[in-house]
C-alpha positions as CSV (number, residue, x, y, z in Angstrom):
1,M,-2.2,-19.9,-41.0
2,F,-2.1,-18.9,-44.7
3,F,-3.8,-16.5,-46.0
4,V,-2.8,-17.1,-49.4
5,V,-2.2,-13.6,-51.5
6,A,0.4,-15.3,-54.8
7,V,1.2,-20.0,-54.3
8,W,7.1,-38.0,-59.9
9,A,9.3,-39.8,-57.7
10,S,8.9,-44.0,-57.2
11,L,6.4,-45.0,-54.7
12,S,7.2,-46.3,-51.7
13,V,6.3,-47.4,-48.0
14,L,8.1,-47.1,-45.3
15,C,8.1,-48.8,-41.9
16,S,10.1,-49.2,-38.7
17,Q,9.8,-48.5,-35.8
18,T,6.3,-49.5,-35.2
19,E,5.6,-53.2,-35.8
20,L,3.9,-53.0,-39.0
21,N,0.9,-55.2,-40.2
22,V,-0.5,-53.3,-43.1
23,D,-3.4,-54.2,-45.3
24,S,-3.0,-52.8,-48.6
25,S,-5.1,-49.9,-47.4
26,Y,-6.4,-48.4,-44.4
27,V,-9.0,-45.8,-43.7
28,A,-8.0,-41.9,-43.0
29,A,-10.4,-39.0,-42.3
30,V,-9.8,-35.3,-42.4
31,Y,-12.6,-32.9,-40.7
32,E,-13.3,-29.2,-41.7
33,H,-13.6,-27.1,-38.7
34,H,-15.9,-24.3,-38.4
35,L,-14.4,-23.1,-35.7
36,F,-15.4,-20.8,-32.4
37,L,-13.7,-17.8,-32.2
38,N,-12.5,-15.5,-29.9
39,P,-14.3,-12.5,-30.6
40,E,-11.0,-10.6,-29.3
41,P,-8.0,-12.4,-29.9
42,H,-5.9,-9.3,-29.2
43,V,-7.0,-8.8,-25.9
44,P,-5.4,-11.0,-23.0
45,T,-7.4,-13.3,-21.0
46,S,-7.0,-15.8,-18.6
47,R,-6.2,-19.3,-18.2
48,P,-10.2,-20.5,-17.2
49,A,-11.2,-18.2,-19.9
50,A,-9.0,-19.5,-22.5
51,L,-9.8,-23.1,-21.6
52,L,-13.8,-22.4,-21.8
53,H,-13.4,-21.5,-25.2
54,M,-10.9,-24.2,-26.3
55,Q,-13.5,-26.5,-24.9
56,R,-16.5,-25.8,-27.1
57,N,-14.2,-26.7,-29.8
58,L,-13.0,-29.6,-28.1
59,D,-16.8,-30.6,-28.0
60,V,-17.2,-30.4,-31.3
61,Y,-13.9,-32.7,-31.9
62,Q,-15.5,-35.0,-29.8
63,Q,-18.3,-35.6,-31.9
64,Q,-16.4,-35.7,-34.9
65,A,-14.0,-38.6,-33.6
66,A,-16.8,-40.5,-33.0
67,L,-18.6,-40.4,-36.0
68,A,-14.9,-41.4,-37.7
69,A,-14.7,-44.1,-35.3
70,Q,-18.3,-45.3,-36.5
71,Q,-16.8,-45.5,-40.1
72,G,-14.0,-47.0,-39.3
73,A,-11.2,-44.3,-39.5
74,Q,-7.7,-45.2,-38.4
75,I,-6.4,-41.8,-38.5
76,L,-8.2,-38.5,-37.9
77,V,-7.2,-34.8,-38.7
78,F,-7.9,-31.9,-37.6
79,P,-7.3,-28.3,-39.2
80,E,-4.6,-25.6,-37.7
81,D,-5.7,-23.4,-35.5
82,G,-8.9,-25.4,-35.3
83,L,-8.6,-24.9,-31.3
84,Q,-7.9,-21.3,-30.4
85,G,-8.4,-19.4,-33.7
86,F,-6.2,-16.6,-35.0
87,N,-4.9,-13.1,-35.0
88,F,-3.5,-13.4,-31.4
89,S,-1.0,-11.3,-30.2
90,R,2.4,-13.0,-29.0
91,T,1.0,-11.6,-25.4
92,S,-2.9,-12.5,-25.7
93,I,-2.2,-15.8,-26.7
94,F,0.1,-17.0,-23.9
95,S,-3.4,-18.3,-21.5
96,Y,-3.7,-21.3,-24.5
97,L,-0.2,-22.3,-24.6
98,E,0.8,-25.8,-23.4
99,T,4.0,-27.0,-22.9
100,I,4.5,-29.8,-25.1
101,P,7.1,-32.3,-24.7
102,D,9.3,-34.1,-27.1
103,P,8.1,-37.5,-27.5
104,Q,11.4,-38.2,-29.3
105,Q,13.0,-37.6,-26.1
106,E,10.2,-39.2,-23.3
107,S,7.4,-41.1,-23.5
108,W,4.1,-39.9,-22.3
109,N,0.5,-40.7,-22.5
110,P,-1.1,-37.6,-21.0
111,C,-5.1,-39.4,-20.7
112,T,-3.4,-42.4,-18.7
113,E,-1.0,-40.2,-16.6
114,P,-2.5,-36.3,-16.6
115,G,-0.5,-35.6,-13.4
116,R,3.0,-35.9,-14.9
117,Y,2.4,-31.9,-16.4
118,N,0.3,-29.3,-15.0
119,N,-1.8,-27.1,-17.2
120,T,-2.1,-30.1,-20.2
121,E,-5.7,-30.0,-20.3
122,V,-6.1,-29.8,-24.0
123,L,-3.4,-32.6,-24.4
124,Q,-5.2,-35.0,-21.9
125,Q,-8.3,-34.3,-23.8
126,L,-7.1,-34.9,-27.3
127,S,-5.2,-38.1,-25.9
128,C,-8.1,-39.3,-24.4
129,M,-10.2,-39.1,-27.4
130,A,-7.8,-40.9,-29.5
131,R,-7.5,-43.9,-26.6
132,R,-11.5,-43.8,-26.3
133,Y,-12.2,-44.0,-30.2
134,S,-9.0,-46.2,-31.0
135,L,-7.4,-44.2,-33.8
136,Y,-4.5,-42.0,-34.4
137,L,-5.5,-38.3,-33.7
138,V,-3.7,-35.3,-35.4
139,A,-4.6,-31.7,-34.0
140,N,-3.2,-28.3,-33.8
141,M,-2.4,-26.3,-30.9
142,A,-0.4,-23.4,-29.5
143,D,3.3,-24.6,-27.6
144,L,4.9,-23.1,-24.8
145,Q,8.7,-24.3,-24.8
146,P,11.0,-22.5,-22.1
147,C,14.5,-21.3,-23.6
148,P,17.1,-22.5,-23.9
149,L,15.8,-25.2,-26.4
150,K,16.5,-28.6,-24.9
151,T,16.6,-29.9,-28.5
152,D,18.7,-26.7,-29.9
153,P,20.7,-25.2,-26.7
154,S,22.7,-22.6,-28.6
155,S,19.7,-21.1,-30.3
156,S,19.2,-17.5,-29.1
157,C,16.4,-16.9,-27.3
158,P,13.2,-14.5,-27.6
159,S,13.6,-11.1,-26.1
160,D,10.9,-12.5,-23.6
161,G,12.5,-15.6,-22.6
162,R,10.2,-18.1,-24.1
163,W,9.3,-20.1,-27.2
164,Q,5.5,-20.0,-28.8
165,F,5.4,-22.7,-31.3
166,N,2.4,-23.0,-34.2
167,T,2.5,-27.4,-33.4
168,N,1.1,-30.5,-34.7
169,V,0.8,-33.0,-32.0
170,V,0.0,-36.9,-32.9
171,F,-1.3,-39.1,-30.2
172,S,-1.4,-43.3,-31.2
173,S,-4.8,-45.0,-30.9
174,D,-3.6,-46.0,-27.0
175,G,-3.4,-42.4,-26.0
176,L,0.1,-42.1,-26.3
177,L,1.6,-38.5,-27.7
178,V,4.0,-40.2,-30.6
179,A,4.8,-36.6,-32.8
180,R,5.1,-33.2,-32.1
181,Y,5.8,-31.0,-35.1
182,H,6.9,-26.7,-34.8
183,K,5.8,-25.3,-37.8
184,H,8.5,-23.5,-39.4
185,N,7.0,-21.5,-42.2
186,L,4.8,-18.8,-40.7
187,Y,2.3,-16.4,-42.2
188,F,2.1,-13.3,-40.6
189,E,1.8,-15.1,-37.2
190,E,2.7,-12.6,-34.6
191,A,2.0,-15.0,-32.0
192,F,4.6,-17.9,-32.9
193,D,8.1,-18.3,-33.3
194,Q,10.1,-19.7,-35.5
195,P,11.7,-22.3,-34.7
196,P,15.4,-22.2,-34.9
197,Q,16.1,-24.8,-37.6
198,P,13.7,-26.7,-39.7
199,E,12.3,-29.7,-37.9
200,I,11.7,-33.3,-39.9
201,I,8.9,-34.8,-38.2
202,T,7.5,-38.5,-39.0
203,F,5.6,-40.9,-36.8
204,D,4.8,-44.9,-37.7
205,T,1.5,-46.4,-37.6
206,P,0.6,-50.2,-37.4
207,F,-2.0,-50.1,-40.2
208,A,0.0,-47.9,-43.3
209,G,3.7,-47.4,-42.0
210,R,5.0,-44.1,-41.9
211,F,3.4,-40.3,-42.4
212,G,5.3,-37.2,-42.1
213,L,3.9,-33.3,-40.8
214,I,4.0,-30.3,-42.2
215,T,1.4,-27.3,-41.6
216,C,-0.3,-24.9,-44.1
217,F,2.2,-22.4,-46.0
218,D,5.0,-24.9,-45.2
219,I,3.4,-26.4,-49.0
220,L,4.9,-24.1,-50.6
221,F,8.8,-24.5,-49.4
222,Q,11.2,-26.9,-49.7
223,E,11.8,-27.1,-45.7
224,P,10.6,-29.2,-44.1
225,T,8.2,-30.4,-47.4
226,V,10.5,-31.4,-49.8
227,S,13.4,-33.0,-47.7
228,L,10.3,-35.0,-46.3
229,V,9.3,-36.2,-49.7
230,E,13.0,-36.9,-50.6
231,Q,13.6,-38.9,-47.4
232,G,11.2,-41.5,-48.6
233,V,7.8,-40.6,-46.9
234,R,4.9,-40.9,-49.3
235,Q,2.1,-40.0,-46.5
236,V,2.3,-36.6,-45.5
237,I,-0.2,-34.8,-43.1
238,F,-1.7,-31.0,-43.7
239,P,-3.7,-29.0,-41.1
240,T,-3.9,-25.7,-42.6
241,A,-6.0,-22.6,-42.5
242,W,-5.8,-21.7,-46.1
243,M,-7.9,-18.5,-47.6
244,N,-8.5,-19.9,-51.0
245,Q,-6.8,-17.4,-54.0
246,L,-8.1,-18.3,-57.8
247,P,-7.1,-19.0,-60.4
248,L,-3.7,-20.9,-59.0
249,L,-3.9,-21.8,-54.9
250,D,-7.2,-22.6,-54.5
251,T,-7.0,-24.8,-51.9
252,I,-8.4,-28.2,-52.9
253,Q,-6.6,-27.5,-56.1
254,F,-3.3,-26.9,-54.6
255,Q,-4.1,-29.9,-52.2
256,Q,-4.6,-32.3,-55.2
257,A,-1.2,-30.6,-57.4
258,F,1.0,-31.5,-54.6
259,S,-0.3,-35.0,-54.3
260,L,0.8,-35.5,-58.1
261,G,3.5,-33.8,-58.1
262,A,5.2,-35.3,-55.0
263,N,3.6,-38.5,-55.6
264,V,2.4,-38.8,-52.1
265,T,-0.6,-39.3,-50.3
266,L,-1.8,-35.8,-48.6
267,L,-4.9,-35.7,-45.7
268,A,-5.6,-31.9,-45.6
269,A,-7.7,-30.7,-42.9
270,N,-9.0,-27.0,-43.4
271,I,-10.8,-24.4,-41.6
272,R,-14.5,-23.3,-42.8
273,N,-14.5,-19.6,-42.5
274,D,-16.7,-17.4,-44.8
275,R,-15.5,-14.0,-44.4
276,L,-11.8,-15.4,-44.7
277,I,-12.8,-17.1,-47.9
278,M,-11.5,-20.6,-45.8
279,T,-13.0,-23.7,-47.2
280,G,-11.2,-27.0,-48.7
281,S,-10.3,-30.4,-47.6
282,G,-9.2,-33.6,-48.7
283,I,-8.2,-36.8,-49.0
284,Y,-5.5,-37.3,-52.1
285,T,-3.7,-39.9,-53.6
286,P,-1.6,-39.7,-57.3
287,F,-4.8,-41.2,-58.6
288,S,-7.6,-40.4,-56.2
289,A,-9.3,-37.3,-54.8
290,V,-12.1,-37.6,-51.9
291,Y,-12.4,-33.8,-51.2
292,H,-15.3,-31.0,-49.7
293,H,-15.3,-27.3,-51.1
294,A,-17.8,-25.3,-49.5
295,K,-19.5,-23.3,-52.4
296,R,-21.6,-19.6,-51.7
297,G,-24.5,-20.1,-50.2
298,D,-23.7,-23.0,-48.5
299,P,-24.4,-23.5,-44.7
300,E,-21.1,-22.4,-42.8
301,E,-20.7,-25.5,-40.9
302,G,-18.3,-28.3,-40.8
303,R,-17.3,-31.3,-43.1
304,L,-15.9,-35.0,-42.0
305,L,-14.4,-36.7,-44.9
306,V,-13.5,-40.3,-44.9
307,A,-12.3,-42.7,-47.4
308,R,-10.1,-46.1,-47.9
309,V,-6.8,-45.0,-49.0
310,P,-4.6,-47.7,-50.3
311,V,-1.0,-47.9,-48.7
312,L,1.8,-46.1,-51.2
313,H,3.2,-49.6,-52.7
314,P,6.5,-49.5,-54.9
315,Q,5.3,-49.4,-58.7
316,W,1.7,-48.8,-57.7
317,V,0.7,-46.7,-60.8
318,G,-2.5,-45.6,-62.5
319,Q,-4.6,-42.2,-63.0
320,G,-8.0,-41.3,-62.1
321,V,-10.8,-38.9,-62.6
322,A,-11.7,-37.0,-59.8
323,T,-15.4,-36.1,-58.7
324,E,-16.7,-34.0,-55.8
325,E,-17.2,-35.5,-52.6
326,G,-16.6,-38.8,-54.3
327,D,-14.2,-41.6,-55.1
328,V,-11.9,-41.5,-58.1
329,Q,-12.1,-44.6,-60.1
330,V,-8.7,-45.6,-61.0
331,S,-7.7,-45.7,-65.3
332,S,-4.1,-46.7,-66.6
333,A,-4.3,-45.1,-70.0
334,A,-6.0,-41.5,-71.3
335,T,-9.3,-41.6,-72.6
336,D,-9.0,-41.2,-76.7
337,S,-9.6,-37.3,-77.3
338,G,-9.3,-37.4,-80.8
339,F,-5.8,-35.9,-81.0
340,C,-2.6,-36.1,-80.1
341,H,-3.2,-39.7,-79.9
342,Q,0.3,-40.9,-79.4
343,D,2.0,-41.4,-75.7
344,S,4.2,-38.4,-76.1
345,C,2.8,-35.7,-78.3
346,Y,6.6,-35.2,-79.7
347,D,9.1,-38.1,-80.3
348,S,12.0,-35.7,-79.2
349,S,12.4,-32.4,-77.4
350,P,9.6,-30.1,-79.4
351,P,10.9,-27.1,-80.8
352,V,11.0,-23.7,-78.9
353,P,8.8,-21.4,-81.1
354,P,8.7,-17.8,-80.3
355,S,5.1,-16.5,-78.8
356,S,2.2,-16.5,-80.7
357,S,1.0,-13.4,-82.0
358,S,-0.7,-10.7,-79.5
359,T,1.1,-11.4,-76.8
360,F,-0.2,-8.9,-74.0
361,N,1.0,-8.5,-70.0
362,S,-1.7,-9.1,-67.0
363,S,-1.5,-9.3,-63.6
364,M,-2.8,-12.9,-62.0
365,M,-1.7,-13.8,-58.5
366,Y,0.6,-10.5,-58.5
367,D,2.7,-11.8,-60.6
368,P,3.3,-10.3,-64.2
369,F,1.9,-12.7,-66.4
370,K,2.8,-13.2,-70.2
371,F,-0.6,-14.1,-72.3
372,V,-1.9,-15.1,-75.4
373,L,-5.8,-15.4,-76.2
374,L,-7.6,-18.9,-77.6
375,N,-9.2,-16.9,-80.2
376,D,-10.3,-20.0,-82.2
377,T,-12.4,-23.3,-81.6
378,E,-8.7,-25.2,-82.2
379,G,-5.0,-24.8,-82.7
380,E,-1.7,-24.5,-81.1
381,L,-0.4,-21.3,-78.9
382,N,2.8,-20.6,-77.5
383,V,3.9,-18.3,-74.9
384,C,7.1,-17.4,-73.7
385,D,8.0,-15.3,-70.0
386,G,12.2,-14.7,-71.3
387,A,13.8,-18.2,-71.8
388,F,10.7,-20.0,-70.5
389,C,8.2,-21.1,-72.7
390,C,4.3,-23.0,-72.3
391,H,3.1,-24.5,-75.1
392,L,-1.0,-25.4,-75.7
393,Q,-2.6,-27.7,-78.0
394,Y,-6.7,-27.2,-77.6
395,R,-9.9,-28.1,-78.9
396,R,-13.2,-25.9,-77.5
397,L,-15.8,-28.3,-77.7
398,K,-18.8,-26.0,-77.1
399,S,-19.6,-22.7,-78.5
400,S,-18.9,-19.7,-75.8
401,E,-18.1,-16.2,-75.6
402,E,-16.1,-16.7,-72.9
403,L,-12.4,-15.3,-73.2
404,Y,-9.8,-18.1,-72.2
405,A,-5.8,-17.3,-72.6
406,L,-2.7,-19.3,-72.0
407,G,0.1,-17.6,-69.7
408,A,3.3,-18.1,-68.9
409,F,5.3,-16.6,-65.6
410,S,9.2,-17.1,-64.7
411,G,10.3,-15.0,-61.3
412,T,10.3,-14.4,-58.1
413,H,6.7,-13.7,-56.6
414,I,7.1,-11.0,-53.7
415,V,3.9,-10.4,-52.6
416,N,3.0,-11.7,-48.8
417,G,6.2,-14.4,-49.7
418,R,8.8,-14.9,-51.5
419,Y,9.3,-18.0,-54.1
420,A,10.6,-18.5,-56.6
421,L,7.9,-19.7,-59.6
422,Q,7.4,-20.6,-63.6
423,V,4.2,-21.3,-64.3
424,C,2.2,-22.4,-67.4
425,A,-1.6,-21.8,-67.5
426,V,-4.9,-21.8,-69.5
427,V,-7.3,-19.7,-67.7
428,R,-10.6,-18.6,-68.4
429,C,-10.7,-14.5,-68.4
430,A,-13.4,-12.9,-66.2
431,G,-14.6,-10.9,-68.8
432,L,-14.2,-10.2,-72.2
433,E,-11.3,-7.4,-71.8
434,T,-7.6,-9.0,-71.9
435,S,-7.5,-6.8,-68.5
436,S,-9.7,-9.7,-66.8
437,C,-7.2,-12.3,-67.6
438,G,-6.0,-14.1,-64.3
439,Q,-8.8,-12.2,-62.3
440,E,-11.0,-15.0,-59.7
441,V,-13.4,-16.7,-62.1
442,E,-15.6,-19.8,-60.3
443,D,-17.9,-20.9,-63.3
444,A,-17.5,-21.6,-66.9
445,E,-19.3,-23.4,-69.6
446,S,-16.3,-24.2,-72.0
447,K,-15.2,-27.6,-72.0
448,I,-11.6,-27.9,-73.5
449,D,-9.6,-31.1,-74.6
450,F,-5.9,-29.7,-74.3
451,L,-2.5,-30.6,-73.8
452,L,-0.2,-27.9,-71.7
453,E,3.3,-28.6,-71.6
454,G,6.0,-26.5,-70.5
455,K,10.1,-27.2,-69.9
456,F,10.8,-26.2,-66.3
457,G,14.5,-25.8,-64.3
458,T,13.2,-27.9,-61.9
459,K,11.7,-31.2,-61.1
460,H,9.1,-30.0,-58.5
461,V,5.7,-29.6,-61.2
462,Y,2.6,-29.4,-59.3
463,P,-0.3,-29.9,-61.8
464,S,-3.7,-29.5,-61.2
465,I,-7.2,-29.1,-63.5
466,L,-10.0,-27.0,-61.8
467,A,-13.8,-27.4,-63.5
468,S,-16.6,-25.0,-62.8
469,H,-17.8,-24.5,-59.6
470,L,-14.7,-25.6,-57.9
471,V,-14.6,-29.3,-59.2
472,L,-11.4,-31.3,-59.7
473,E,-10.4,-33.5,-62.4
474,Q,-7.7,-35.7,-62.5
475,P,-5.5,-35.3,-65.6
476,Q,-5.6,-38.3,-67.7
477,H,-2.2,-38.4,-68.8
478,L,1.1,-36.6,-67.1
479,E,4.1,-36.9,-68.8
480,K,7.8,-35.7,-67.4
481,S,10.9,-36.3,-69.0
482,E,14.6,-35.5,-67.8
483,D,15.3,-32.6,-69.2
484,G,12.3,-31.1,-67.3
485,R,9.4,-31.0,-69.9
486,V,6.2,-32.0,-68.5
487,I,3.1,-32.6,-70.0
488,M,-0.6,-32.8,-68.9
489,K,-3.1,-34.0,-71.2
490,H,-7.1,-33.6,-70.7
491,S,-10.4,-34.5,-72.3
492,N,-13.5,-35.2,-72.3
493,M,-14.0,-32.6,-68.9
494,T,-16.9,-32.8,-67.2
495,A,-17.9,-29.4,-66.8
496,G,-16.3,-26.1,-68.0
497,L,-12.7,-25.2,-67.9
498,I,-11.4,-22.4,-65.0
499,T,-8.2,-23.3,-64.8
500,A,-5.6,-26.0,-65.8
501,C,-2.1,-25.4,-64.6
502,L,1.2,-26.6,-64.1
503,Y,3.1,-24.8,-60.9
504,S,6.5,-25.2,-60.5
505,R,8.3,-24.3,-57.5
506,M,11.9,-23.2,-57.9
507,Y,13.0,-24.0,-54.6
508,H,16.9,-23.6,-55.4
509,L,16.2,-19.5,-56.4
510,D,14.2,-18.8,-53.5
511,N,16.7,-16.6,-52.2
512,E,18.5,-15.1,-54.7
């Protein structure tokens, strides 16, 4: 689970162990789940009571699997914590645990061989669900493993002599357990252990080749996420329980940003819980986005998304414009915006001017950003945080009293997680005072054509554009150079701008 208080490689398809019979596309589904919670998660319960609780969520899974299958889904992803919920203690979650065998060590189909292991009722139901509806099924559940681990016999044991892991399981379309991944980057999860070593877990499918597994907070860290991508994985499964925080880390905003920045397909399934500000799921490729983000006042209910997804072939290129819960139309070039017509707005590396006048400080996502206001109808601005500088060309298309600012941050985020960042962001301020720049905003009227640029100390840069009422827009032009310079150009917005962001992760500085 991740309660957020912070957050171009070449394309390829990898196919190995499973015999591949790939069409050019496949049908993926993700389910945003309004789960039934245990009202007293810190109170230990019996195994029958735990099963009764999980059965309510499994019944919903069963209904959604049937609906997904009716729409031709070949793979279905459920969210993190979707069966038992969260906020358990190490002791109180015990009755929810099942010992999940390692598919790399043994072959087991829980549906057809239910008697092989005791206390595996949930595994059996998930396996039979995949088998009944003939689809690959990914779910998240709680795993119990004895000490020492068979896969790491030299690792030290927790004091109570057992391992408890936040775990993704994958079943093939005949019910075979084909993958098990233990979440590495925990976010205040008292009930679970961090595995002794990061696990790089993939599985192969006959319809799309290889997929990799991560969970929630993992997406912000090098291990295992970046390692998966660097090993050639271009299709990533992402169960999450993500609490939104604007203006930089709304769920759909960073899900799309990761897909674009890492050049991967991301199948993201989130929890729906209004009290915890949890919503936002989607099916993303580097040139498309089909997603759902609940709005204030919407019924608190689940949402199934199904989309046909292209298998990522080498040299597949294109850009698109995202629309909420809609397909993205692919286009190969940016729409003419009337400014900065060149393929690159600089023939060579641009000058590094000092920050524009009237630079001010304001906190955004608990980090001290340097800001400068967009005071004119159009213009160019620069803002620097130390030696790290951001550049903006902009033109506002509609007169409005809304206040906007260009912000820069280079440093280590240290609130509820530690990770190094360099960020360039254009944000709508919450009010008309500079102190409101960086605060949460969900709506805006001002449509802005812009070019946003930064020179980053890493290749791991994740671009995003979030428009009014939490609608995604696909950047019309992204450009990256070997010296770390990244340019994002966009025009003809469908709604007012909330945030345009280049969010880079300086993984190599995390421990400094």
